[in-house]
N, C-alpha and C positions, 0 to 999 in steps of 0.2 A: 124106689127112688134111685137115680143115678148120680154119682158124685165124681167130679174131676178136680184135680189140683194142678195149678200152673201159675205162671205170672199173668195177671189179668190186665189188659189194656182198656182202661176206662176212658174212651174217647171223649165223651161229653164233659167229663171233669178233668181231662188232660192229666191223667195219673196212671202209673203202672205199679202194681203191687202184687205180692204173693197172695193167692186166694184159693178157697175151696168153694166150688160152684155145685149146688145141688139142683137136680132137674126132677120135676114131678109133673106127670100128665102133660108133657110137651111144653112146659113153661119153666122159666128160671124161678125156682122156689126160694133159694137163698144164696147170697154171696157173702162169704165170711173171710175177711182179711186174716191171714195167718202169718206166722213169723218168717217162714222160709219154705222154699220148694227146691228140689234138686236143680242144678244149673241147666241140665239138659231137658227140663220138663216142658219147654216151649212156652208160647204165649197164646192165651185165649183172647179173642177179639171178635167184634161183630163181623158178619159175613160181608162180602163185596157185592155191590149192585152195579150192573151195567145200565147206565142211565138213558141209553137209547140204542136199541138194536132191532134189526129186522131178523127175526129168528129164521125166516126162510132163506136168508143169505148163507146160513150154515149148511144149506141143502138137506136139512133135517126137520121133521115135525117137532113141535115143542117138547114132548116127553123125551125124545132122543137128544135134542139140543141140551136139555137139562142134565142128562147123564154125562155129557162131556164137560159142561160148565162147572158142575159141583166139584169135580176133581181139582179145580183151580181155586176153590174157596168162594165161588159165586153162589149166592143163595137166592137171588132174585134179579129180575130185569124189567125195565120199562120197554115193552115190546110193541112196536108198531106193525100191525099185520096188513099194511097197505099193499104189499106185494101180491099176496093171494087174493086180496080184495079186488085188485085190478084184473085178476083172472076170473074170479067167481063171485064178486060182489059180497053182499051181506052173508051169503052162505059160506064164503071162504073164511070170513071172520069167525063165524060160528064153529067152523071146523077147527080152527086154532084153539078156541076156548074149550072145545070138547076134548081135543087131544091133550091139552094141558092138564086136564083133570086126572090123567094117568101118572102124574108126578107130584110130589110134595113141594117142588120148586115154587118160589113165590113170583109167579108171572103177574105183571100188571099190563094188560093189553089196552091199547087205545082205539078210539073210533077214527078210522082213516078220514081225513078231511078233504082230500083231493083225489077222488077216483072218478074219472081219469085225472092225471096230474094236470093236463091241459086239454084243450079241444083240438090240438094239432097232431093227435095220434089216435090210434084205434085201440081201445082196451076191450077186455072181455065182458065188462059189466060197468055199472055206474052206481055210486052211492050218492043219492040226492039228499037234500036237507032232511026229509022225513026219515030216511034210513039212518042217517047220522043221529038224529034225535032218538030213535028207537034204541040204538046202540048205547048212547050216553045214559039212557034211563036204566040200563042193565048194571047192577052193582059189580059185575065182573069187569066192566069197562071203567078204567080209572082216569082217562083224560082224552082230550081231542088231539089226535096225532098231528104231526108237523104240518103247519100251514104253508105248503109250498107255493101256493098261488099268491105270492106277495103283490103282484100287480092288481089282483082282485081286492086285496086289503087297501091298497093305495087309492083305488078308484071307487071304494065303497060298494063293491059288487054285492047285490042283494043276497045272493045265495051264500057267498063267503061270509058275510056279516051275520047271516042267520045261523050258520053253523057255530060261529064263535059265541053268539048269544045263547045258543042251546047249551054250550059247555058252561058258560057262566051261570045259567039258570040251574044247572045240575051241580054247581059248585065243584067243577072239575077243571084242572089246569089246561092251558092251551100251549102246545109245543110249537116252536118256531122253526123256520127254514128260510134263511135270507142271506145266501152267499153274496158277499160283496156289497150288501146294502149299507149305505152310509148317510150321514147328514140328515136333512129334514125327512127324507123318505124312511129312514130307519126309525126316526122319532115317531112318525105317524104309524108305522107298522106295529111297533111294540106298544104304543099307546092304545091300540085296539084291544089289549088284554092278553097279548102273547108274551109268554114269560121266559122262554128258553131259546137258545140257538146252538146247534151243533155244527154249523157250516162255516164258522170263521176259519180262514186259512192264513191270516196274518195277525201279528200281535196288535197292531194299530186298530184293525177292525174290531177285534175282540175287546180291546180296552174301551173303545168308543161305546160299544153296546153294553159293557159292564157298567159304565158310568150312567147309562140309562136305567139301570136296575135289573138288567137281563141276567139270568143264570147262564153261564157259558159252559158248554160241555166240551171238554178236551177229548177229541176223537183220534183214535188210532185203530183203524180197521185193516182189512186186506188190500183195499185200494186207496182210500183217503187216509193219509197219515199226517196229522197236524200237531202231534205232541211236541216236536222240536220247536215249532213256531210259538206255541202257546204256553209251555210250562212256566215261563217267567211271570205269568199272571199270578202265580202263587204269592209273589212278593207284594202284589198290589191289591188283589181281590180274592183272598182265600175263601171268604164267606160266600162267594158266588160261583164256585167251581164244582163240577162233577166230571167223572170219567165215562166215556162210552166207546163202543166199537163200531156202532152203526151197521156195518156189514163185515162179517167175518167168515171166511171159507173154512171148511172142516179141517183142513190140514193145519191152518193157523190156530184154530180153536183147540186142537189136540195139544199144541205146544204151551198155550197159556191164555190168560184172559185179563181181567182187571188187575190181578195180582202183579202182572208184568209192569203195568203203568205205575203202580205204587212203588215198586222197586226202582224204576227209572227216575221217578220224581225225587225220591230220596237220594239217589246217586247224584242228582243235579244240585243237591244241597237244600232242597225244600224242607220245611219244618214237618216233623213226623205227624203231629196232630192236625195240621192243615191238610196234609195229604189224605189222612185217614177220614177226616170229615168229608172230603170230596168223594172218596171211594165207598164209604159205608153209610154215612149219616145224611148228607144233604139230599140224596134221592129219596130216602125214607121220609124225610120231613116234607120235601116239596110235593111229593105225590101222595102222601098219607098212606104209605104202605103198611101192611100188617106184618112187618118184618121186625124182629126183636133187635134191640141195640145193647144187649147184655146188661139188662137191669132186672131187678127182682120184679116178677109179674109179667115180664115180656115173654113172647114166644121164644123158645130155646133155639134160636138161629145164630150160629156162631162158627168160627173156625179156630183151629189150633195150628199155629205156624211155628216153624222151627226157630226163626230169629226175626228181628225187626230190621234187617238189612235187605235180604233177598226175598222174604215172605214166601218161602217154600211151604206149601200147605201139607200138613200131616193128616188132619182130619177136617171134615165138614159136617156140621150138624144142622138139621132143619126140623123144627117142631120136636126137639128132643130125641131125634133119631140120627144116628151116624149114617150119612149117605155116601161118604167117600172116605177112604183111608189109604194112606201111603201110595197115592197115585192110582188107586183102583176105585171105580164107582161101585157102590153097593146097592144101587137101585136096580130093580129087575128090568130086563129088556122088554119093551112093549111093542105090540104089533099095531102099526098105524094103518088106518083105512086109506085106500087109494081113491082119490077124486081128481077130476080133470076137466078141462075145457080146451079142446085142441082139434082143429078142423083142417089144417093146412095139408095140401096135396104135394106130392113130389115135384121138383122143379127140373128144368132143362138148363144146360149151360148157357144157351142164348138168352135166357131170362135175365142174365146179369150183364148184358152188353150195355155200353154207354155210347150212344150215337154222337157223331160230331162231323162237322164239315171243314174243308180246307186242309192245309198241310199240318198245322199245329194250332193248339188252343191254350188260352190261359184259364186256369181253373182254381177254385177255392179248395183247400185241403184242410181237413181236421187234423190238428197237431196234438197228439197224445202227450201228456206230461206224466212221466212215471211217478207213482206214489200220490197222484192227485186225481180227482174226478172232474176237475175243471179242465177245459181244453183251450188251446190257442188256435188262431187262424193263420194259415199260410197260403201263399199262392205258388203255382208251378206252371211252367209251360211244357205241355206234353205233345208228342207227335200224334198225328191221326193216321191210322192204317186201315185202309178199306172201309172208311166211314165210321171207325170206332176208336175210342180211347182205350188203351190197355193199361193194366197195372205196370209199375216200373219198380220191381223189387230191388234192382240194383241201386236205386235212389231212395229206397225205403218208402215208396209210395204204393199203397195197396188199394184194392177196391174194398169198399164197405157196403153191405147191403142189409136192409131190414125187410123182412117178409111177414106180412100179416098172418098170424096163426089162427085167427078166428073166422076168416073168410077163406074157403078152400082154394080159390085160384086168383087171389088178388095179385096185382103186378108188384114185384119188388121195387123198393126205392134203392137206388144205387148211387154212391158218391165215392170220394177218395179220402184216404187217411194216411197219416205218417206217424211213425214212432214205434211200431210193433217189431220192426227188424226181421220180419219173416223173409227167409231166403227162397222158400218154396211152400206150396200147400196152402191150407186155409184152416180157420177156426170158426166154430159156430156155436150158438147157445140160445136156448129158450128162456134163459134168465137175462132179461133185457129191461132194465128199469125204465119206466114203472109199469108200462103196459104189458111187458113180457111177450112181445112178438119175438120172432127169431132174428138175431143179429149175427152177422158173419163178416170176417175180413179174410181176404185171400189174394194170392199172387197171380191167379188165373181163374178163368170162368169155370173150367172143369173141376178144379179143386173146390171152388165155392159150392158148386152143385153137389159134390160128394159130401162135403161137411154138412151142408144144410139138409140134404136128404137123410143123412144118418140121424139127425135130430128129429126130423119129421117121422121117420120110421119108428122111432122110440116113443113118439108122442110126448116129447120133451126130454131135454138133456143137454149136455155139452159134448162137443166132438172136435176132433182134429184129423185132418187129412194131410199126408206128407207129400202129395203130388206125384207119388211113385206107385200108387195103387193100394196103399194101406190107409185105412180109416179106423179110428178108435172112438168109442162113444161111452160116456157115463150116463146111464139112463136115469131120468128124474120124472117118474110117472105121476107123482103127487102134484097136481096142478102145473106140471112142467117145471117145477121149482125145487122139489124135494124128493128124497129117496126113502123108501121104507127100511133100508138097511140100517144096521146099528152104526153109530158114529165112527168108532175107530176103523171099522171095515171100509166105510165110505171114504174116510180121510185117506186111507192107504191107496184106494183106487184113484181118488182125485189127485193125490201127490204124484202117482205114477204117470197119469195123463199130463199133468203140468210139466213134469220133468221131460217127458217125451216131446212135448211141444217146444221146449227150449233146445233140446239136443238135436232133434231130427228136422225141425222146421226153422230153427235159428232165432226164435223169438227172444228178444232182449229185455222184456218187461219183468218186473218182480212178480206180478200177479196178472198174467195175461187175460185170464177169463173174467176176473173181477173187473179189470179195466174195460174189457170189451162190453161187459154188461151195462156200463154207465154211458156208453156212447149214444144210446137211444133216449137219454133222459133230457127233455127240452126245458128243464128249469134250472140247469147248472151251466154257467157260461163255459165257452162262448159259442162254439159251433158244434152242433149235434145233428143226428139224423133220426127221423122217425119213419114209420111205414108210409107216411105221406110225403116225405121228401127231406131235403137238407134244411136245417133250421138254425136261424141266427137268434140265439138266446138274448143277446144284448138288445136287439130291436124287437124281440118277441114276434118274429115273423119268418116266413119261409125265405130261403135264400136261393139264388140261382147258382148252379154249379159253375157256370161260365162267368168270367168277369173280364172287364175291359182291361 
C-alpha cells in the first residue's frame, strides 16, 4: 500500500482539507482527514482531461503524446482520430487504439463521423455508416466524433442521421462541430442529439448554444485560440463548460496543457471549483470515463500540484503509479510502428502557374486571421505577366496550392492567400485538415516546388524553403502526420523549423504550420482551398478565383 499526505481538493464536495490518501492495487483505498500537513506539502486533486483533441496534431502517436501530456497533469483525453482516419480509414483508427495500449494514459477515442469531411476534397479513405457502426460497437470507442457535416444534419441526410442513430443505439455521446451556427439552424442541429461544441469563437454564439443545453468546450490550441472570448461563460454557465486544445503542436505541448487554462481562468477571477469541474470532472461525467475523481474506490488517477494559483504539477499518478515527477515523464519510451498512405510524385515549378488573360485581373484572396482557423475573404487586383498571375509578397499576397497525395500525378489546385507575411520562400505540409493532402504557400513557383518536393520525398512532413537554395524538412512518416521520435526531441526539431520560418522567410504568424494546415478544411468559414479547387464555405460550393 502507498500512502500520501497533502491538502486534498475535493472538487465534487467543494472542500479542501488535510488528508492521508492510501492507494492499494491501483485504486484509492482510503481517504482520511487529518489535523494538518506541512505548508509546502502541495495539493492532491483529480487529474486534468483534455475534452477534445486530435492526438495526431501533436505529430506524435498516442503513447508518445501521453508521455508529454502527463508531465502537465493530464491523465486522459477525449481523442478524435479522424486525422489518421482520413488517411487510412478504419485501419487508421485501429492503429491509434493499438498504439494507445502502450500507455496507462486514459484515452477515450471516438468513431470519426465525417471521413471525408465533405465530398469537395479527396481523402485517403472513407468511413461509411457500416464502418462507423462497427467502431461504435467496440468498447474502446467512447463516442461519435465531431459531426462536421452540419448541412447534412440540417437536411436530414440519410447517412449522417444513420451515424447519429448508431451512436444513440450504443448509448454513446455525439460531439458537435458547428462554427457560427445560430438561430433555428443551431436548434435543429443540436436537437438531433448532438451534445457538445468546441467551435464557438464569440461569447454570443456560445451563450446561445449553452442556452440550448449544449456543453461548450473552451478551446485554446496552437491555431484556434478562443479562451479570451469564452472565459466569461464561467459566470453564466459553469455547469456546461469543459476545456480542450483541439490541435496542439509538440512545442506548445512541451510548455503546458490544460493546467495552463486552469491558471488563466483563475487569474481572470473565475471561481476555483467551477474551473476545476470544467478541467477535471465534466469530461469524466459526460463521456463516462474510467478516470478516478479522488474518491474511495476510484482508480488512483490524480495529480499533486504546488499551489492553487499557478497549478504547477509536481507529480501525476495513473492507476496508482507515479507517471511523472518534477517535470520528468517516468513512462518508458515506446517504439511506434510506421504506417502510411502516400503516392504523390515530385512536381515541377510550372505546375503552380495561374493562367490569366489581359493586363490585370481581380481575384479572390483567402485572408488568414492569426490565432483563428476561420478565414476572411478579400479581393485584389493583380497584374498579368506573360499570361500568368504571380505572387506579390510585397503586398503579402502569396500563392497557395493543394496537391492530392493519394493520386501520383493529380494537378495541383492553386489560389492566393494573404496574412502569412512571407518575404521569400515557401512552406509545405502533409498535415492539411482533414484529408491531409499537401498544402503549401509560397512567394514564387520555384520555392513552392522545392518545399512540396521535400514533403513528397519524405513521404510526409512539414518543410520550409528560404528561396535561396536551402530547404529544411521535419519528416512525419507515420501516415504523413506523426513522427516515431520521442516528444521532446520532436518538439525541439519543430521549434527550430518554426523559428527559422519566421527569421529567414519573414513569416509573421504565431503558428504558421498549424495555420497552414487548416486552410484546406472546407467546413470552417469562410474561404478555403482543397485539392479540387477554391471553396466558399459559406455557400458550401466551389468558388471562382477570378471575380468581377
